[in-house]
Steps between C-alpha positions, in 0.01 A plus 500: 500500500388860433617611843523864385135578438491871582708816494531491880640147494762601242599802712527289816706240310740770379538646851575155642759430231662839552525440874651155447763647270575808710790344692848611402635146460745497209389325184721365223317542171629275222417579138340190347415647161580316179831685457633445852368144501708431191803644684451271801267677746312178597830353618579823685159492670551141615852581620373798703233287666754228577746757641224644717435154649870414530583821688192477721352821368138386457271778618777760484407602148267394221583381150258588223486426129406798282467592136738697281698777674590645159881498514522186285863559403602435861290196589447298705393787727440480875383803700490526878196704603421742657870589493508508119831310473530367146721203430566429135623199302444287809605134493420203725838531669409853619198389703673440834681835484170682438322320783790553739508871419137533614560310822797721579289817487457560129849560373519519119684228313721744312603275211135445399408868485463682170815686393445822307715466186545878480638546852598149609305555823288220648136611530323372809132580451282404207355847449850652481595300192472730194298237312222526761563855620407661170182303436140574600375158605121499529383187321818324616495644852398177674681255272791435734289515818208261467462130438304480173337174607357647823188713468552612860827670408320699230209596723740608777662762275160643402397247239133497396441832680439661158240233422338562838488875431350452155233252607403691814494859382533539122263446210637335184487832316707664775767231470521552125519877549787457749698287253434755225610794716814311601601489133590130507580371151539141386835357605497231232634733234215678325450755778121526460339680799394227743204685649362573155525132409312405817233760422451366147472143627252593774276687255518231229192291443520131577517260791701348657807724501855385558830638627834348401853547633742479208818337628613366164836670528700385198765767442857366500670620817176615666390365839306783667156337499641161592682642802199697621278191485767292671560753777161663565214321322236631741567860392407407143200295615375791711522732200309247290228482766465879507483512121234229496288699745538820296422334167229265621677171434456184702769289337867563428806329357874505552662425164855392593754350265580139585873580515435677833447202736574692820266785407230247412544323833490820705195638319312174551595507868378859531169413333452201730579703813274787394219255424536322834504828693192644329675757281393310190170329431148610589403809699858608566535665844120520511500760222293309247796471258540158342828426325702193409836466325648232279854450372569441132848391394640652182695279264785745445378674185622860502200611294267399786608812683267677254150525647297326230756220458501451877121471501512243223750299704283511815208375292711204390556622146820573312659817639446732206396866508187629331425842354384770740240649544307352665735529792504248786322746731204465261537142380770300668506164674224282353364810334439686828645829629850432633762719665862391466779671692865424566633366832653836594178684413293285735760527778491881473128517580520431878768769527271752331207414725701504824704813428259693280503581128664838559796331670547262207459779245770706675759238398633501144437738212198686368375212288679203657417457867634278777799270494614236253690179563780421256713191467844652451720244325784471251834681512440679827659442841185478711245281331164441660156645564483879517194705597521870419264795444381553146709774342836389635775543241672205337828631641383484861345160446800341329788677674380617843301185578643246257859607557570544128684259268773264626842653577689605191195495275293789360122523484371461146122445503202383699214292366186626676166326474602141430556344156246739350668806648767719353875532550585844638856644475720681751385836361156429650616410850326808638167397347219475753350153530130545437253377240511799268874572500599138443252474213633823344851353509378190314481274804224414747436443869399139445458295813830624642791319337823699491805340332826697524772461233863609506753579228556132424146472363425490127174685449429328168532166676274625781228590249538155349479334842175669600347456157585129513294484818197691369503317164503170683221610734274635224176302490502531120140617473571822308725535196693813610626338818539148366687591183635845589694388807650209304607729216660751740677216679633366169646841414659539843647150472655590165646819646654327804642220282671729253249481214334837559499805278397863545189454292369254754493762775230697318307179435533399866368836616210490254389156612531602865263794453260283300481238776463767768209665317307191387548212747192374682613516862756659728760229442526573129452875534794531740728224367682745266598735787847348559570524126374855459678636809834336418474636146412841645769523768771257382483519121878529482527142625269379224713688244817342639340157458374562146777717349814391682372154595630550850337480842632792711408325824676180399190284544382377159724200432493522121631856511789471745834326536718440804874545505770498767722803552843342530648775716230444764490118502723332763417152368318376811305250286164555669327597175659211308396240756139621507442568129216261394609505134877463568557815295771641727860385467820596678778386728506555873617848602501612137239709316210294366309541173143432383425300184222712351377215280436278802378771741127477578483849659359357823677762715627255763859615451410866544323427829790292633792722400620688808739717301264648240719357226214363291349769279188519290473670164 
């Protein structure tokens, strides 16, 4: 169609859209992200539409599907805008009450409002909820406001204005200089200066040149990139377009893991809409820029998050890394200069162009600028997507925004940086979250995974869990990673199953350093981090496992036993009836007992006992 063929036409289109959306008619925005969809938001959306028809409220307010609002713990989420009323954990049966409350003059449905666990007070407005109140939402600002499948929604909130500014008034070198002055660093984990990478790719010899969006997000518990692509794909596409102009590329790729069907669908829709409107293709907006984008589905290999392995996968080869140099900016896709950046990196570019590099550089710390999106998961009250300035402390992130561990539990550690990150203890809660300080503590920024653990967590078992993942995901190309991760995993398995000895701790540490220093790519070089940090900060737990053959956290089955404290057991029979191995005996209303020989240490009895009578030792 190419109906946007000039800067003036784009400006007129934006003005028309803004005018159309300027009425104050209420709009119910329903989160349709993967998380809320799994919790039932499609059914809620249908119920709201049906209630609107049933109560004769068509035209009184709009209903819009949006991407992730961030507060995943409380989904499905429905927000009434512009009033900012947030309804959480909404069900189909709540639809008529919500619709009726709008018809009656916007009266909040009290039972659906968020209740602050600290005060017990119902919070009416979205921005007043501590989870949102203490964030700095820039990349996520439009997530709960726009329909990700409607390019008009994105343009109406200023979308593609950065591209217009770049193509109409900036030379490629000026764009690169702006990104450099902003201090943007790679959000995929390595933290390499983005502007410098663009500069190297632009100056590299070879044609054609390529740009790639790396959305191969494989960290357990991480969903930042997925949610951004699901909720606001045009922001990432606009950044990719600006990068292509600055570097001199005419072809780009989205590399998205196949396990992200909604992100894939929304990105393809965005590409189609941009192509039909003239924002992709030949002579974009009459500027002379030619650029097309393709989507490549990743097969789920964690190692393909590494640049050279990703390139091999796009080319149709086995996803294995190769030695660097040469780096992809010199010899990348099909041997040509290629720039690869993370989803969050590309989405940051329009913000820098629209607001200025000085504005972006004013956020964060001296060497880590802007904001970062974390997926806050694990043993924390408020799980979800969190966007905060670089330099925020772990304490503020986990306690002020995340709400801290569940009631009655104590914070123990946080795994920052995904499976290749490090486990940081409570003594480091005041550590600033930036590239350098995390690295000095033995962890890393990674792509933004943040897994919180409480006092019921065995740190030796945690190291084993993450190492199981990285050993399984190793491509096997280099000996240190292929054999080193297996050997470390074997030692950790022995320790958690009661066969460990003190001498193995030194061997474990030695192998970890060897793998870290000699592995070919980032997967192998960082795989030992969970081992090294748990040895560094929680060595006493390793000693308890190897010397006393006990698991202090009561997690490792081979090192624990359950027993029932007779004085606390009323004989309700709940544990006996639910024991899968029939290891619990006892008469009704009399203390029960556990047959240690038959007990499988599954923990079902502990979870079910309402009296705390079942103990672990």
